Legacy VTK file of the C-alpha trace (Angstrom):
# vtk DataFile Version 3.0
C-alpha trace
ASCII
DATASET POLYDATA
POINTS 72 float
-3.486 -5.360 -9.617
-0.337 -3.529 -8.523
2.342 -5.577 -6.765
3.529 -4.191 -3.434
5.756 -4.978 -0.475
5.592 -4.028 3.178
7.911 -1.312 4.424
6.725 -0.786 8.012
4.206 -2.780 10.027
2.642 -0.928 11.725
2.843 2.320 9.764
5.102 5.093 11.004
2.298 7.605 10.325
0.728 8.252 13.739
-2.437 9.815 12.283
-2.972 6.805 10.016
-2.583 4.464 12.978
-5.157 6.398 14.984
-7.642 6.489 12.086
-7.227 2.795 11.340
-7.140 1.670 14.986
-3.509 0.465 14.537
-4.126 -1.480 11.295
-2.267 0.856 8.878
0.927 -0.266 7.135
3.441 1.504 4.899
3.959 -0.120 1.485
6.205 0.314 -1.551
5.212 -0.252 -5.188
6.160 0.781 -8.714
4.198 3.285 -10.791
2.372 1.165 -13.387
3.381 3.528 -16.218
6.954 4.731 -15.582
8.007 2.191 -12.908
9.313 4.833 -10.487
9.442 3.666 -6.886
6.473 4.915 -4.861
5.243 4.593 -1.273
1.896 5.028 0.445
0.052 4.265 3.660
-2.563 1.525 3.444
-5.068 2.245 6.212
-6.916 -1.064 6.069
-4.619 -3.721 4.551
-7.259 -6.429 4.961
-9.351 -4.748 2.213
-8.623 -3.795 -1.404
-7.390 -0.232 -1.929
-7.779 1.609 -5.253
-6.687 5.165 -6.080
-5.160 7.277 -8.856
-1.425 7.715 -8.272
-0.201 11.287 -8.782
3.023 10.133 -10.473
1.507 9.460 -13.933
-2.211 9.689 -13.107
-2.549 5.913 -13.297
-4.984 3.870 -11.235
-3.338 1.483 -8.796
-5.096 -1.415 -7.075
-3.719 -3.191 -4.024
-5.159 -6.506 -2.872
-4.494 -8.019 0.557
-2.002 -10.858 0.655
-3.502 -14.182 1.616
-2.304 -17.381 3.241
1.376 -18.223 2.935
2.315 -15.609 0.316
5.763 -14.141 0.794
5.730 -10.459 1.792
8.658 -9.636 -0.513
LINES 1 73
72 0 1 2 3 4 5 6 7 8 9 10 11 12 13 14 15 16 17 18 19 20 21 22 23 24 25 26 27 28 29 30 31 32 33 34 35 36 37 38 39 40 41 42 43 44 45 46 47 48 49 50 51 52 53 54 55 56 57 58 59 60 61 62 63 64 65 66 67 68 69 70 71
């Protein structure tokens, strides 16, 4: 699992908002290999998102936050 924090809710990407019916959010995270700061748009933040980050070709996995977890 890759730790993440919210940047913008809702996302500032208009196309992402349209595709996700206004669910998309912008998030920040660290590359799991080199720890460079990265950002992405999470279209459906109520579901797990997995992809290969272009930074170091490492797989990143984001899980939705549940309950009273802090968004920091």
